[in-house]
Structure formats: C-alpha cells, structure tokens
C-alpha positions as CSV (number, residue, x, y, z in Angstrom):
1,M,85.6,83.2,85.4
2,Q,86.3,81.1,88.2
3,R,83.7,81.6,91.1
4,V,84.8,82.5,94.6
5,S,82.9,82.6,97.6
6,P,82.5,86.1,99.0
7,V,83.9,87.3,101.9
8,T,82.7,90.3,104.1
9,A,84.4,92.5,106.0
10,G,82.3,95.4,107.9
11,S,79.8,96.4,104.6
12,V,82.5,95.5,102.2
13,S,82.3,92.5,100.4
14,F,85.1,90.7,98.3
15,G,84.4,87.9,95.7
16,S,82.1,86.7,92.9
17,G,78.4,88.7,92.6
18,H,80.0,91.8,94.5
19,P,81.4,95.0,92.8
20,L,85.2,95.6,92.6
21,A,86.1,96.6,96.1
22,F,89.0,98.6,97.2
23,I,91.6,98.8,100.1
24,L,92.8,102.5,100.5
25,G,94.7,104.9,102.8
26,P,98.3,105.7,103.8
27,C,101.1,103.5,104.4
28,V,101.6,104.0,108.0
29,I,99.7,106.4,110.8
30,E,101.4,109.6,110.6
31,S,99.2,111.4,113.0
32,T,95.7,111.1,114.6
33,Q,94.3,113.8,112.3
34,H,96.3,113.1,109.1
35,A,94.6,109.6,109.3
36,I,91.3,110.8,110.1
37,D,91.5,113.5,107.2
38,T,92.6,111.1,104.8
39,A,89.6,108.6,105.6
40,V,87.1,111.4,105.5
41,A,88.3,112.2,102.1
42,L,88.5,108.6,100.8
43,K,85.0,107.9,102.1
44,A,84.0,111.0,100.1
45,I,85.5,110.1,96.9
46,A,84.5,106.5,97.0
47,A,80.8,107.7,97.8
48,S,81.0,109.9,94.6
49,V,82.2,107.2,92.3
50,G,79.8,104.4,94.0
51,V,82.4,102.1,95.1
52,P,83.0,100.1,98.7
53,I,86.4,100.9,100.1
54,V,88.2,99.6,103.7
55,F,90.6,101.9,105.2
56,K,94.0,100.9,106.0
57,A,96.9,102.1,107.8
58,S,99.7,100.4,109.5
59,F,100.5,101.0,113.2
60,D,103.9,99.7,113.0
61,K,105.4,99.2,109.7
62,A,108.5,96.2,111.5
63,N,109.7,95.8,108.2
64,R,111.4,99.1,107.2
65,T,114.8,99.0,105.3
66,S,116.7,101.1,107.6
67,I,116.5,100.8,111.4
68,A,116.3,104.8,111.1
69,S,113.1,104.8,109.1
70,Y,110.0,106.2,111.0
71,R,107.8,102.9,111.5
72,G,104.2,104.0,113.1
73,P,102.9,105.0,116.8
74,G,103.3,101.2,117.9
75,L,100.3,99.1,119.1
76,E,98.2,100.7,121.3
77,D,98.6,104.4,119.9
78,G,97.9,103.2,116.5
79,L,94.8,101.0,117.4
80,R,93.4,104.0,119.3
81,V,93.9,106.0,115.9
82,L,92.2,103.2,114.0
83,A,89.3,103.2,116.5
84,K,88.8,107.0,115.9
85,V,88.8,106.3,112.6
86,K,86.3,104.0,112.5
87,D,84.0,105.9,114.8
88,R,84.1,108.9,112.6
89,T,83.7,107.2,109.1
90,G,82.2,103.9,109.8
91,L,84.8,102.4,107.5
92,A,86.0,99.0,107.6
93,I,89.6,98.9,108.9
94,L,92.5,96.6,107.5
95,T,95.9,96.9,109.5
96,D,99.1,94.7,109.5
97,I,100.3,92.4,112.3
98,H,103.9,91.4,112.5
99,D,103.9,89.2,115.8
100,P,101.2,86.5,116.9
101,S,100.8,88.9,120.2
102,Q,99.1,91.5,118.0
103,A,96.4,89.4,116.7
104,A,94.1,89.6,119.7
105,P,94.3,93.3,120.4
106,A,94.4,94.1,116.6
107,A,91.2,92.4,116.2
108,Q,89.6,94.6,118.5
109,V,89.6,97.2,116.2
110,A,90.4,95.8,112.7
111,D,88.0,94.0,110.4
112,I,90.7,92.7,108.6
113,L,93.9,91.4,109.8
114,Q,97.0,91.6,107.2
115,I,99.9,89.4,107.2
116,P,102.9,90.8,105.5
117,A,104.5,89.1,102.5
118,F,107.8,88.4,104.2
119,L,105.5,86.5,106.9
120,S,103.3,84.7,104.4
121,R,104.9,81.4,105.7
122,Q,104.8,82.1,109.5
123,T,102.6,79.7,110.7
124,D,102.4,80.8,114.5
125,L,101.6,84.4,113.2
126,I,99.0,83.3,110.5
127,V,97.1,80.6,112.8
128,A,96.8,83.5,116.0
129,A,95.1,86.0,113.3
130,A,92.9,83.2,112.2
131,R,91.8,82.5,115.7
132,T,90.6,85.8,116.1
133,G,87.7,85.0,113.3
134,K,88.6,88.2,111.6
135,V,88.9,88.3,107.8
136,I,92.5,87.5,107.2
137,N,94.2,89.0,104.0
138,V,97.4,87.3,103.3
139,K,100.1,88.8,100.8
140,K,101.6,86.5,98.5
141,G,105.2,86.2,99.7
142,Q,107.6,87.8,96.7
143,F,109.2,84.4,96.9
144,L,106.2,82.1,96.2
145,S,104.5,81.2,93.2
146,P,100.6,81.6,93.2
147,R,99.9,77.9,93.5
148,D,102.0,78.0,96.6
149,M,99.7,79.8,98.5
150,K,97.0,77.0,98.9
151,H,99.2,75.7,102.1
152,V,99.1,79.2,103.2
153,I,95.5,79.4,102.8
154,A,95.4,76.0,104.5
155,K,96.9,77.4,107.8
156,V,93.9,79.8,108.1
157,T,91.1,77.6,107.2
158,E,92.2,74.6,109.2
159,S,92.4,76.9,112.3
160,G,88.6,77.1,112.1
161,N,88.4,80.3,109.7
162,D,87.2,80.4,106.0
163,N,87.3,84.1,105.8
164,V,90.1,84.4,104.0
165,I,91.4,87.3,100.8
166,V,94.9,86.4,99.0
167,T,96.8,89.6,98.1
168,E,99.4,89.5,94.8
169,R,102.2,92.0,95.7
170,G,104.7,91.1,93.1
171,T,107.5,88.4,92.7
172,T,111.1,89.2,93.2
173,F,113.1,89.6,89.9
174,G,116.7,89.9,90.4
175,Y,118.3,92.7,92.9
176,N,115.8,95.5,93.5
177,N,113.2,94.8,91.2
178,L,109.6,93.0,91.3
179,V,107.4,91.9,88.7
180,V,103.8,91.0,88.2
181,D,103.1,87.8,86.2
182,P,98.9,88.3,85.0
183,R,98.9,84.7,85.2
184,A,98.9,85.0,88.8
185,F,95.4,86.0,89.0
186,P,93.2,83.5,88.0
187,M,95.9,81.0,89.3
188,L,95.1,82.7,92.7
189,R,91.4,82.6,92.2
190,D,91.4,78.8,91.4
191,L,92.3,78.3,94.7
192,G,88.7,79.6,95.7
193,Y,89.0,82.5,97.3
194,P,88.7,86.2,96.7
195,V,92.3,87.8,95.1
196,V,93.4,91.2,95.7
197,F,96.1,93.2,93.9
198,D,98.2,95.6,95.7
199,V,99.3,97.7,93.1
200,T,101.7,100.0,95.2
201,H,103.9,97.3,96.8
202,S,104.2,95.6,93.4
203,L,105.7,98.7,92.2
204,Q,108.0,99.0,94.8
205,L,112.1,98.7,94.3
206,P,113.0,97.3,97.3
207,G,116.2,98.6,99.1
208,A,117.3,100.8,95.8
209,G,116.9,104.1,97.5
210,D,120.1,103.3,99.6
211,G,118.4,102.7,103.1
212,V,115.0,103.4,101.7
213,T,112.6,101.4,99.4
214,A,112.5,103.3,95.9
215,G,109.4,102.8,93.7
216,L,107.7,103.5,90.4
217,S,104.4,105.6,90.9
218,E,104.2,106.6,87.6
219,Y,102.9,103.0,86.8
220,I,100.1,102.4,89.5
221,E,97.4,103.8,86.8
222,P,98.4,101.2,83.9
223,M,99.1,98.3,86.6
224,A,96.1,98.7,88.5
225,Q,94.0,98.7,85.0
226,A,95.7,95.4,83.9
227,G,94.9,93.9,87.2
228,V,91.0,94.6,87.0
229,A,91.5,93.4,83.4
230,A,93.0,90.1,84.7
231,G,89.8,89.8,87.1
232,V,90.5,90.6,90.2
233,D,88.1,90.8,93.0
234,G,89.7,94.1,94.7
235,V,92.7,96.7,94.3
236,F,94.7,97.7,97.2
237,M,96.3,101.1,96.7
238,E,98.1,103.5,99.3
239,V,97.0,106.9,98.9
240,H,98.9,110.0,100.0
241,E,97.7,114.0,99.9
242,D,101.2,114.3,99.1
243,P,103.8,111.3,98.5
244,S,106.7,113.2,98.6
245,C,106.0,114.0,102.4
246,A,104.7,110.6,103.3
247,K,106.4,108.9,106.2
248,S,106.8,105.5,104.7
249,D,106.1,104.2,100.7
250,G,105.9,107.7,99.3
251,A,107.7,106.5,96.4
252,N,105.1,104.0,95.2
253,A,101.8,106.1,96.9
254,L,99.0,107.3,94.4
255,R,98.4,111.4,95.0
256,L,94.9,111.6,96.4
257,D,93.9,114.1,93.8
258,R,94.7,111.5,91.3
259,L,92.4,108.6,92.9
260,E,88.9,109.3,91.3
261,P,89.3,109.3,87.8
262,L,91.2,106.2,88.2
263,L,88.5,105.0,90.2
264,R,85.7,105.4,87.7
265,R,87.9,103.9,84.7
266,L,88.6,100.9,87.1
267,V,85.0,100.4,87.8
268,A,84.2,101.0,84.2
269,L,86.9,98.0,83.0
270,D,85.3,95.8,85.6
271,K,82.0,96.2,84.4
272,I,83.4,94.9,81.0
273,V,85.3,92.1,82.1
274,K,82.5,90.8,84.5
275,N,79.9,91.1,81.6
276,A,82.5,89.3,79.2
C-alpha cells in the first residue's frame, strides 16, 4: 500500500503508521446543547472502541437544495458553539467554510477547515484556508476524477501548507445519483496525502427529494466497510440520535446507536488490511 505522510489535527493523526481515524458528528449545528450532547456521546463511544475521532458540524450549510432549508446558526454563533464543544470534550474540530472571509475566524476554533466538494476548484477559498496553517480537508468534487485532485492539492501546498487531507464523496452518475469507484482510494493515496472516505455524502441522492436531498442510509455500513477494505486513512460519517428529525442530511446519517458496533467492525477490518 502506498505510504503517505501523516497529517495531525489536535491529537488525531491521519496517514501511514497511524490507526484508522474517524470524522463524526451531525451535519449542521442544531443547537448548543445538541452539539455538546452529541460530541460527549461520540467521545464516549470512541473511547470504548479505542479509536481517534474528530468532531464535525457545520455552522452554515450554504449549499442546501432549497432556500427554505435550515442552514445553521451562522458564522459567529456557530463558532461559539464549536468552541464550547471543544472546551467541554477536548475533541479536535472540523467545520466547512464557503467563502474566503470565513477562513481566518473559523481557524480560531477549528483544527481542520473543510472545503466542500462543490467548491473544490475555488482557488481563492482554498488559498485563504491554506494560509491559516490549519489542516485542510478538501472534498473531491463530484465532477472530478481522482487524479484531477493533484491540482487542488497544489493550491494548498503552494500556499505554504502541507497539511492536506483529501476526501472522496462520490461521483455524479446521471441525474440525482452518485457512485463510488473503489479505484479512487488508491489513486488518491498515490498523490501522497491521507485519504478519507465520506460515506454519508456518497450516499446522497442530490435533489431527488423534491426540494431536499434524499439518501440511502441503509447502505452506510457496507459502504464504510468497502472503503476501509480499500485502504483509506479515515472515515467520515454524519451521526444523529434520530436521523428522521435531523435538520439537514438525515436521509444519509447513521443512527447514533448503530455507531459503536460499526466502528468495531471497521477497526477489525482495517487491521486485516494493514497487516496484509
């Protein structure tokens, strides 16, 4: 398996020589208490399994299907919530940004700044994120091949930041559908940086819900297992205690009570892959 240089965010490292890492949390900040309660629960589950995790949640979902969709509390209030989560749990934090002006303030709280897939070719956004010095997680655009990501990575590294993670989140396949090609994982790792599999968004059915994004949450577990079998460095999953009540992306979120057994299976599978 291609070796990649590790990238570290807080106490969590992604890459060769480190255990499989997880990025977990609700799609969007629903309330201060919900974010804290979810983070506390995730930390306890991760500790019981013995895996490193990063807590993720968005302060603004700027790419929702409908203008009427809930977007989140916004930059200032959202970062205050994430700061409280960090203070309470000590977990590393990931959040996404959509505009260059958000990079510096988000970097005051977040350990990882995420570039959404739709924005993976937005040079000014990527450069602004890179210049913060934080770990940058760039999601591969649904319209890009794995090898196209070398140009995206270069925008980060040539801005003076080598702390890059690349995330696979599916490729557009006709209308309202995405597919994941397992060849993408080794192709992306060949670029020399840690690779994460975003299981959640790979199972979206974009726009298929008549104003909302539908999803195929019943395939979360086999898809996660397939990605780990292909040798990824980390797994990204959105988790909610009751996905049917989630304010965003509930259709492809994992129920919280299904997380621990899945993590145990993924860790066992990862050990087999890395010892092969």
